[in-house]
C-alpha positions as CSV (number, residue, x, y, z in Angstrom):
1,X,-120.0,74.2,108.6
2,X,-117.5,71.3,109.8
3,X,-117.3,69.8,112.9
4,X,-113.7,71.8,113.4
5,X,-115.4,75.4,112.2
6,X,-118.6,74.7,114.7
7,X,-116.5,73.3,118.0
8,X,-114.1,77.1,117.8
9,X,-117.0,78.9,117.2
10,X,-119.3,77.5,119.9
11,X,-116.3,78.1,121.8
12,X,-115.4,81.4,121.2
13,X,-119.6,82.4,121.5
14,X,-119.3,80.7,124.7
15,X,-116.1,82.7,125.9
16,X,-118.1,85.9,125.4
17,X,-120.9,85.1,128.0
18,X,-118.7,84.6,130.9
19,X,-118.9,87.5,133.4
20,X,-115.4,89.1,133.1
21,X,-116.7,90.7,136.9
22,X,-116.7,87.7,138.4
23,X,-113.7,86.5,137.1
24,X,-111.7,89.4,138.6
25,X,-113.9,89.0,142.3
26,X,-112.2,85.2,141.9
27,X,-108.7,86.8,141.4
28,X,-109.2,89.7,144.2
29,X,-110.6,86.7,146.3
30,X,-108.2,84.4,145.7
31,X,-105.4,87.5,146.4
32,X,-106.4,88.2,149.5
33,X,-106.2,84.4,150.7
34,X,-102.6,84.7,149.6
35,X,-101.7,87.7,151.8
36,X,-103.7,86.5,154.8
37,X,-102.3,83.0,154.9
38,X,-105.8,81.5,153.8
39,X,-105.3,77.6,152.0
40,X,-107.1,77.3,148.6
41,X,-109.0,73.7,149.0
42,X,-109.5,72.5,144.7
43,X,-111.5,69.5,144.0
44,X,-113.5,68.1,141.2
45,X,-114.4,64.2,139.9
46,X,-112.9,63.0,136.4
47,X,-112.0,65.3,133.7
48,X,-112.7,67.9,136.5
49,X,-110.5,66.0,139.0
50,X,-107.9,66.5,136.4
51,X,-108.6,70.3,136.4
52,X,-108.5,70.8,140.0
53,X,-105.0,69.2,140.1
54,X,-103.8,71.5,137.0
55,X,-105.1,74.1,139.1
56,X,-103.3,73.2,142.2
57,X,-100.0,73.1,139.9
58,X,-100.6,76.1,138.4
59,X,-101.3,78.2,142.0
60,X,-98.6,76.6,143.6
61,X,-95.7,77.4,141.3
62,X,-96.7,79.5,138.4
63,X,-97.8,82.6,140.6
64,X,-94.7,82.8,142.6
65,X,-93.0,86.6,143.6
66,X,-90.2,87.8,145.5
67,X,-92.8,90.4,147.3
68,X,-95.6,88.0,147.9
69,X,-96.0,85.0,149.8
70,X,-96.7,81.7,148.2
71,X,-100.2,80.4,147.8
72,X,-101.1,77.6,150.5
73,X,-103.0,75.0,148.0
74,X,-104.3,71.7,148.9
75,X,-105.8,69.3,146.0
76,X,-108.9,67.2,147.7
77,X,-109.1,64.6,144.4
78,X,-105.0,64.0,144.9
79,X,-104.4,61.5,146.9
80,X,-105.7,58.2,146.3
81,X,-105.2,56.0,149.3
82,X,-107.2,59.0,151.1
83,X,-110.2,59.0,148.5
84,X,-110.5,55.3,148.6
85,X,-110.2,55.1,152.2
86,X,-112.8,57.7,153.1
87,X,-114.5,56.3,150.2
88,X,-114.8,53.0,152.1
89,X,-115.8,54.2,155.1
90,X,-118.1,57.7,154.6
91,X,-119.3,56.7,151.3
92,X,-117.6,58.4,147.9
93,X,-120.1,61.3,148.8
94,X,-118.3,62.4,151.4
95,X,-115.0,61.9,150.2
96,X,-113.9,65.6,149.5
97,X,-116.1,67.1,153.2
98,X,-114.2,64.6,155.4
99,X,-111.0,66.4,154.1
100,X,-112.1,69.8,154.4
101,X,-113.7,68.9,158.0
102,X,-110.3,67.7,159.0
103,X,-107.5,71.2,157.3
104,X,-109.8,73.9,156.8
105,X,-110.4,76.8,158.6
106,X,-112.9,79.7,158.4
107,X,-112.0,82.3,155.6
108,X,-110.3,79.6,153.7
109,X,-111.5,79.5,150.2
110,X,-112.4,76.2,148.2
111,X,-112.9,75.9,144.7
112,X,-115.5,73.6,143.3
113,X,-115.1,72.6,140.3
114,X,-118.3,70.7,138.3
115,X,-119.8,70.7,135.1
116,X,-123.3,69.6,136.1
117,X,-122.7,71.6,139.5
118,X,-124.5,68.5,140.9
119,X,-122.1,66.6,141.9
120,X,-122.9,64.8,145.3
121,X,-119.6,64.3,146.8
122,X,-118.6,68.0,145.4
123,X,-122.1,69.8,146.6
124,X,-121.3,68.1,149.9
125,X,-118.1,69.9,150.7
126,X,-119.6,73.0,149.6
127,X,-122.1,72.5,152.7
128,X,-119.4,72.2,155.0
129,X,-117.2,75.0,153.7
130,X,-120.6,76.8,154.5
131,X,-120.3,75.4,157.8
132,X,-117.0,76.1,158.6
133,X,-117.2,79.8,157.7
134,X,-115.1,78.9,154.6
135,X,-115.6,81.4,150.6
136,X,-116.6,79.3,148.1
137,X,-116.0,79.5,144.3
138,X,-117.9,77.4,141.9
139,X,-116.2,76.3,138.4
140,X,-119.7,75.1,136.8
141,X,-121.3,74.8,133.2
142,X,-124.8,74.0,131.6
143,X,-127.5,76.0,134.2
144,X,-125.2,75.9,136.7
145,X,-127.2,73.0,138.8
146,X,-127.2,73.3,143.0
147,X,-124.0,74.4,142.9
148,X,-125.2,77.7,141.5
149,X,-127.3,78.8,144.2
150,X,-124.9,77.8,147.5
151,X,-121.2,79.0,146.5
152,X,-120.4,82.5,146.9
153,X,-118.7,82.8,143.5
154,X,-120.4,80.9,140.5
155,X,-118.1,80.9,137.8
156,X,-120.4,79.3,135.0
157,X,-119.6,78.4,131.5
158,X,-123.1,78.4,129.5
159,X,-122.7,75.6,127.5
160,X,-124.2,72.7,127.2
161,X,-121.7,70.7,125.6
162,X,-119.5,69.5,128.3
163,X,-116.0,69.5,126.5
164,X,-116.5,72.9,126.0
165,X,-116.9,73.7,129.5
166,X,-114.4,71.8,130.7
167,X,-111.9,73.7,127.9
168,X,-113.2,77.1,129.4
169,X,-112.7,75.8,132.7
170,X,-108.7,75.0,132.2
171,X,-108.5,78.0,130.5
172,X,-109.9,80.3,133.7
173,X,-107.8,78.8,135.8
174,X,-104.5,79.9,132.9
175,X,-105.7,83.1,133.0
176,X,-106.8,83.4,137.1
177,X,-103.2,82.5,138.1
178,X,-101.4,84.8,135.5
179,X,-103.3,87.6,136.5
180,X,-102.6,86.3,140.5
181,X,-98.9,86.4,139.0
182,X,-98.8,90.3,137.8
183,X,-101.5,91.5,140.5
184,X,-101.3,94.9,141.3
185,X,-103.3,96.6,144.3
186,X,-105.8,99.2,142.4
187,X,-103.6,102.8,143.7
188,X,-101.5,104.7,142.2
189,X,-99.1,105.2,145.4
190,X,-96.9,102.8,146.5
191,X,-98.3,100.2,149.1
192,X,-96.7,97.6,151.4
193,X,-97.7,94.3,151.6
194,X,-99.4,95.1,155.6
195,X,-101.6,97.8,154.0
196,X,-102.8,95.3,151.3
197,X,-103.0,92.8,154.1
198,X,-105.3,95.1,156.2
199,X,-106.8,96.5,153.4
200,X,-108.3,93.2,152.1
201,X,-108.8,91.6,155.2
202,X,-111.5,94.9,155.5
203,X,-113.2,93.7,152.4
204,X,-113.1,90.0,153.6
205,X,-114.8,90.8,156.4
């Protein structure tokens, strides 16, 4: 089998192992946050920082609808001046946590992208998120690392190939954003934005 066939076959097999229930839960939580004006923070390092920025772009722009408010989404890896300031003064392991301390509120959501699940600055930020009573969603790979047991919801890509983990993380963010753009409440009766907000806020609590 060629490297091309092997890579594509492994990618397909890994996709089949990802929990559809967890994906749907992430979609529901993000829709809830949208309706209730919660902020979404997304972070990662290296290739995962690129995925985080991509996610911020898609969530902000590609989910827009006339009948729903826009997402309030912030990329924690996007401001190089701020990252270098916190890294220089507080240590690189705190560059994301310090931003959450400044900007986040209870019931906001943080999306932590780390293929290993062990990036110190991501782990520290999730600890802060817990202290701030935020919700946390992990995009992890391999065995999930520390994040798997920390986040409220772990979207794990069970592969030991870092390239394939990153491939699928991008696919997941595309899937989630498309689902949010087309989101419909699970009811056959029309429902107002206010009614939806009350129902989702009840589920959140």
